[in-house]
N, C-alpha and C positions, 0 to 999 in steps of 0.2 A: 406668513406674517399677519395676514388678515385675520386669521383665527387667533393668533397669539394676542392681539389687541382687541379681540371681540368684546371683552368686558367693558371697554372704555366708553363707547357711545351712550349706553343708557345711563351711566353714572355722570357723564358730562351733561346730558340733557337734564337729569334730576338736579344737578348743582345749579343749572341755569333757572330751572323752575323755582327752586327754593330761594334763589336770590332775585326773583321777580324780573328776570331779563326779558322774557317773552311778553309778559304783561306790560312792562314799561315801554317796549318798542311797539306795542299795539297802537300807540298814539301817533306813530310816525317815525321816520329816521332820526337817529340821535348819535352823537359822537360818544366815544368811550368815556370822556370826562362827564358828559351829561348823564349817561347811564349810571356811572359811579355815584354821582351826586343824588340821583333819584332813588337808587337802591340802597346806598350806604355800603355797598360791597367795594373791596379794594380794586384799585385800577389794575394792578398786576394780575390779580385773579381773574377779573373780567376780561382783560385782554387775551389771556391764555384760552379761556373756554370759548369766548366769542369768536376768536380766530378759528378754533377747531370746529365750531358750529358752522362757520362759513365754509370750511372745507367739506363738511358733512351735508352741505346744501340746505341747512336749516336757518341760516342767516345770509343776507346779501351785504356786501361791503363795497361802497362807492366812495373812494377817497378816504376821508376819515369818518364817514357816517355808516352806521349799521342799520339794517331794516329787516323785517320779517320776510320770509318766502311764503308763497301760498300754503304750503304744507304746515309750516310752523304757525301761521296765522289761524289756520283752521283747527289744528289739533293740540297746540301747546299754550294757547292763551286761556287762562282759567275761566274767563267769563263766556267763552264760546260753547254752544251746546254740544259740539263734537270733541270737547276737551278730553285728551287721553293722558294728561299728566299724572293722574292717579295711578295709571298702570306702571309708570316709571318708579313711583314711590313703592308700589307693591314689589317690583322686581328688586330694587336696591335694598329695601329693608326687610322683606319677608322671604324672597326666593334665594338671592345670592348667598346669604349666610348658610342656608341649608345645602346649597349646591357645593359649597366648599368641602363638604364631607363625602362627596360623590364616590371617591375611591373606596372608602369603607362600605358605603351603601352597595356598590357593585359587588364587593366581596361577600357581603352577608345577604344581599337581596332584600334587605329590610330598612326602612327609614327610621331615623331616631324618633320622630313623632309623626302621626298620621293626621292629615287635615280633614279626613272624612269621618272622624269620630267626634261626637258632640262634645264630650268633656274636654278633649285636647284640641279639637279643631275648630270649634265654633268661633272662638275669638279671632282666629286666622281669617275666617270669612267675613265676620262683622267689620273688619278693618278695610276690606277692599271691595265689597260688593258694589258700593256706590261708584267706585272707579270703573267697574265693568259696564255701567249703564250705557255710556256713549259707544263703547266697543260693540255692544249687541243691539243697539237701538235700530240701526239700519236693517239688520236681518230680521228683527222682530216686526218692523213695519212691513217688510216684504212678505212675511208670513201672514200678516193680517190681510194683505192684498190677495194672496193666494187663497186664503180661506173665504174671501168675499163677504166678510162680516158687514161691510158697509151697506149691503143690500138685504140684510137679514130682516125677515118679516115677523119673527117671533124671538123669544128669549134665546140667548146664546150663553151657555154656561161653560166657563173656562176653568180647568184645573191646572194651576201653575205650580209644578213640582220643583223643589229646590229653588224657590222663587228668587232668592237673593234680593236685589234691588227692586224686583217686581217688573223689570223691563219688558218681559214677554207679555204678561197680562196687561200692563199699562198700554203698550203700543196697540194691542188688539182692542182694548176698551175705548181708546181714543177714536176708533173708527165708527162706533155705533153705541147709542144709549141702551140698546138691547143687551149689551154684553155685561155679565157679572163674572167676577173672578174669585175663586177660592185659592188662596196662596198657602203653600205648605213649606215650612222650613223650621229651623231651630228657633227657640224663643228670642234669643238675642239678635238674630238676623232679621226676624220679623219686625223688630223695632225700626230697622232701617227701611224695610218695605213700606211700613205705615207712613213714614215721613215722605218717602218718594211718591207714593200714591197720592198723598195730600198735595205735594208740590205740583203734580200734573193734573190735579182737579178731578181725580176719579176715585177718591177715597171712599165715597158713599156706595160704590159698587164693588168694593173689596171686602171679603171675609177671610178669616185666618184659621189655619190648623197648625198648632205648634207641635213639633215632635220630629223624630227621625223617620226617614222615608220607609224604613223597614217595618215600623210599628204604628205609625200614624194612621188614623181612620180617614181615608180620602173622601168617603161618601160615594154616591153613584149617580148615574144618569147625566154625566157631563157630555157636552157636545164636542169639546176640544180639550186635549191634554198637552201641555208643553213640557218638554224636558230639555232645558237650556244648559248645555255643557255640564251634565251630571254623570253620564255613563262612564266617562273616562276616569272618574275617581272611584267608581264602584267596583270595577273588575267584572269579568264575564258572568260569574254565577249570580252576584247580587244584581247585575244589570238585567239578567234574564228574569229573576224574581220580580224586579221592579216593573218590567214591561208587562208581565202577566198581571200584576196588581193593577197597573194602569188600564189594561184591557178590561178588567172587571169593573173599573170605575166609570168607563165610558158607556154612554147610551148606544144602542144599535145604530150603526151608520156614523158613529163618532170618529174623529180624526186625531191621531197622535202626531205631534210635531217634535222632531229631535234635532238639536244643534250639537255638532261635535267637530273636533279637529280630525277629519277623516284622513286615512292613509290609503295608498293603493294596496291591492291585495298581496303584492309581493314585498311590500315595505321597502321600497328603494327610491321613491321619487318625491313624495310630498315632504319637503324638509321641515316645514312648520309642524306638521303632524308627527314626524319622527322625533323632532326635538321635544315636543310636548309629551311624547311617550317617556322620555328620560325624566322630564319634570314629574311625571306620575311615579316613576321609580323612586325619585328623591322624596316624594311627599305622601305616598300611599303604600299600603301593603300589597294590594292586588290590582291597582288601576293601570291603565294604559290607553293607547289610542287604537282605533279599530277601523276596518274598511267598511264601505257600504255593504259589501257582500256579507260580512259577518253580522252586522246589525240587521240586515234584511232577513237572514236566517233566524235570528233571535225573535224578530217580530212575527215571522210566520209560525214559529214554534209557539208563541204566545197566543196565536189565533188571528192576528191581523192579516189583511189582504192588500194587494196592490202597493207594496212599498215602492217608493220612487223618490227621485231627487228633484228639489226645487231650487234653482239658482237664486242667490241673494248676495248683497254686498257683504263680503266677509271672507275668511280664509277657506271655508268649505260650504257647499250647498247644504240646505236643510233636507232632512228625510221626513217624508209624509207617508202615513199608512192609515188604512181605515179598518174599523171594526165592522164585520158584516152586518147588513141590515137584519 
């Protein structure tokens, strides 16, 4: 029964976000009538979803007053820096409609549209890369700490591949004025990157390369290259080619940083990674999720050495590896 109703929580949360329930309650406890008056939503509708959210431990109910829990206050109030409501909109409007065709996709092994092709997929990413910023910011900040850029004595050149919102480059650039970032993505997505870099005060240290990862000219002599959740959409062969191209773009001694939804080597334990593999089945022709051991082998094949895991706040640790001096 838990799986039967598994679709309900994200849709209930999204309905509450759209009707400003969490934002309204951020000012303090309110009764149902007060929330209805403040939001303009129906009393019946609010009662139904707010009681469900109480059962989901995203609201508290004391007598006739509702209030936020620590989790909903942190992640579902739109003005908070860790807001994840955009992910709910991404799931409800972009992912669920595609997943409804999963039986046919399993039968054919092919999605109806691929999100990792520029013509068909760029609009998909343009709509939700901003929503991914808070999801990845903690891990990106941890990467900056592990790279020790705060103590850099000279220029640090970052190659941010499939940059999206720019979160990986931004988090690293915030640690030191020595950091400059070259962001690579499709032109429409880079419009979002520019706005986000400006919002965080690092736009003057960003430059941009528009194009597909397979054909764009990355340049050379970078100290760090970040691949934030991109290998899963590329598939093994394109991932191997991308890692080799990244290796060539790094200076000797440079470091690659990879974020992925890692699975265990036997593919039976990490449920988040295994579910995301199905998401790649639904949305890409060749994508999937991979184990550290698989990515480690690809990195070593490309010429990298010392692949290792770096723990970060997020669903999986990051993978670091170095180009030999």
